[in-house]
TORSERO-306036 format. One record per residue (C-alpha): x, y, z; residue number from 1; residue in one letter. Coordinates in Angstrom, 2 decimals, m for minus. Example, Ala and Ser with C-alpha at 12.3 -4.5 7.8 and 13.67 -1.06 7.14 Angstrom:
% TORSERO-306036
<<12.30 m4.50 7.80> 1 'A'>
<<13.67 m1.06 7.14> 2 'S'>
END
This chain:
% TORSERO-306036
<<236.51 m25.07 140.00> 1 'M'>
<<239.89 m25.81 140.84> 2 'K'>
<<238.65 m28.16 143.53> 3 'Q'>
<<236.70 m30.06 141.12> 4 'H'>
<<239.51 m30.12 138.31> 5 'I'>
<<241.80 m31.49 141.09> 6 'T'>
<<239.06 m34.23 141.94> 7 'K'>
<<238.80 m35.32 138.35> 8 'V'>
<<242.87 m34.95 137.68> 9 'A'>
<<243.42 m37.24 140.78> 10 'S'>
<<240.88 m39.95 139.80> 11 'T'>
<<242.05 m40.24 136.06> 12 'S'>
<<245.58 m40.56 137.50> 13 'F'>
<<244.38 m43.27 139.69> 14 'Y'>
<<242.63 m45.15 136.60> 15 'Q'>
<<245.71 m44.61 134.19> 16 'L'>
<<247.81 m46.34 136.83> 17 'R'>
<<245.33 m48.99 136.90> 18 'R'>
<<245.44 m49.46 133.19> 19 'L'>
<<249.15 m49.14 132.99> 20 'R'>
<<249.44 m52.77 135.11> 21 'Q'>
<<247.11 m54.31 132.45> 22 'L'>
<<248.80 m52.31 129.28> 23 'R'>
<<251.05 m55.28 128.48> 24 'C'>
<<248.11 m57.80 128.12> 25 'L'>
<<245.93 m55.35 126.07> 26 'L'>
<<246.43 m54.08 122.42> 27 'G'>
<<246.60 m50.60 121.34> 28 'Q'>
<<242.83 m50.58 120.33> 29 'E'>
<<241.47 m51.72 123.35> 30 'V'>
<<243.87 m49.70 125.66> 31 'T'>
<<242.07 m46.64 123.49> 32 'V'>
<<238.79 m47.75 124.23> 33 'Q'>
<<239.47 m48.23 127.90> 34 'L'>
<<241.16 m44.78 128.05> 35 'V'>
<<238.52 m43.38 126.02> 36 'S'>
<<235.71 m44.95 128.58> 37 'A'>
<<237.34 m44.38 131.75> 38 'F'>
<<239.57 m41.45 131.52> 39 'I'>
<<238.13 m39.30 128.65> 40 'M'>
<<234.68 m39.42 129.28> 41 'S'>
<<235.59 m38.15 133.00> 42 'C'>
<<237.47 m34.85 131.41> 43 'I'>
<<234.68 m34.28 129.34> 44 'D'>
<<232.09 m34.68 131.69> 45 'Y'>
<<230.27 m31.19 132.23> 46 'C'>
<<233.78 m29.54 131.08> 47 'N'>
<<231.66 m26.86 129.22> 48 'S'>
<<231.51 m25.43 132.47> 49 'V'>
<<235.03 m24.77 132.44> 50 'L'>
<<235.07 m22.59 129.36> 51 'D'>
<<237.04 m19.26 129.94> 52 'G'>
<<239.45 m20.74 132.95> 53 'L'>
<<242.67 m19.90 132.61> 54 'P'>
<<245.01 m22.01 130.72> 55 'H'>
<<246.88 m22.70 134.47> 56 'T'>
<<243.63 m23.77 135.76> 57 'T'>
<<243.00 m26.12 132.86> 58 'L'>
<<246.63 m27.57 133.28> 59 'E'>
<<245.85 m30.52 135.49> 60 'P'>
<<243.53 m31.94 132.94> 61 'L'>
<<246.04 m31.32 130.09> 62 'Q'>
<<248.50 m33.48 132.21> 63 'R'>
<<245.91 m36.24 132.22> 64 'V'>
<<245.31 m36.38 128.61> 65 'Q'>
<<249.10 m36.26 127.87> 66 'N'>
<<249.74 m39.45 130.24> 67 'A'>
<<246.77 m40.96 128.54> 68 'A'>
<<247.93 m40.46 125.20> 69 'A'>
<<251.68 m41.61 126.67> 70 'R'>
<<249.70 m44.86 127.91> 71 'L'>
<<248.07 m45.60 124.77> 72 'V'>
<<251.13 m44.95 122.52> 73 'L'>
<<253.95 m46.31 124.94> 74 'S'>
<<255.88 m43.24 124.88> 75 'L'>
<<258.36 m42.37 127.54> 76 'N'>
<<258.09 m39.38 129.77> 77 'L'>
<<260.72 m37.27 127.72> 78 'R'>
<<258.77 m37.94 124.21> 79 'D'>
<<256.78 m35.09 122.60> 80 'H'>
<<252.97 m36.05 122.93> 81 'V'>
<<251.70 m33.28 120.69> 82 'K'>
<<252.21 m35.73 117.61> 83 'P'>
<<250.47 m38.66 119.83> 84 'G'>
<<247.72 m36.50 120.10> 85 'L'>
<<247.36 m35.99 116.79> 86 'K'>
<<247.94 m39.33 116.10> 87 'Q'>
<<244.97 m40.46 117.97> 88 'L'>
<<242.97 m37.39 116.91> 89 'H'>
<<242.66 m35.97 120.44> 90 'W'>
<<241.98 m32.05 120.72> 91 'L'>
<<243.69 m30.23 123.63> 92 'P'>
<<241.44 m29.81 126.71> 93 'I'>
<<240.92 m26.12 125.89> 94 'E'>
<<239.77 m27.14 122.45> 95 'Y'>
<<237.66 m30.07 123.36> 96 'R'>
<<235.84 m27.50 125.64> 97 'I'>
<<235.06 m25.06 122.70> 98 'Q'>
<<234.31 m28.01 120.64> 99 'F'>
<<231.81 m29.28 123.00> 100 'K'>
<<230.20 m26.06 123.35> 101 'L'>
<<229.85 m25.62 119.35> 102 'C'>
<<228.46 m28.96 118.81> 103 'L'>
<<225.99 m28.14 121.61> 104 'L'>
<<224.86 m24.94 119.99> 105 'M'>
<<224.83 m26.81 116.57> 106 'H'>
<<222.09 m29.17 118.31> 107 'H'>
<<220.11 m26.03 119.53> 108 'V'>
<<220.12 m24.59 116.07> 109 'H'>
<<219.15 m27.97 114.83> 110 'L'>
<<216.31 m28.06 117.25> 111 'V'>
<<214.94 m24.67 116.53> 112 'Q'>
<<215.03 m25.18 113.18> 113 'L'>
<<212.83 m28.35 113.45> 114 'R'>
<<210.24 m26.72 115.35> 115 'N'>
<<209.74 m23.85 113.42> 116 'T'>
END
């Protein structure tokens, strides 16, 4: 799992560097959409298998999300990112994984109810 997380994090940081070059030309809404498309979708892809991993293992993904929030909101490195995550309505990585699993189980339950 660590190898997968490292690969996702390095690819995401590469995409963030590319988006940072365009940030001055884009508005905040477009930047949010691009970050959601290129970064958050990579982080969320198959993240349900990461459930139960230690916080230290998931930390690179959290750093990617923090960097993405800083890019979108034009925050400095020393600024706290938690208020920015709340402003963007982005759950931290551990909670995103839990939310995705809960949503998946909810859909499974709805399908079962329809079939009975």
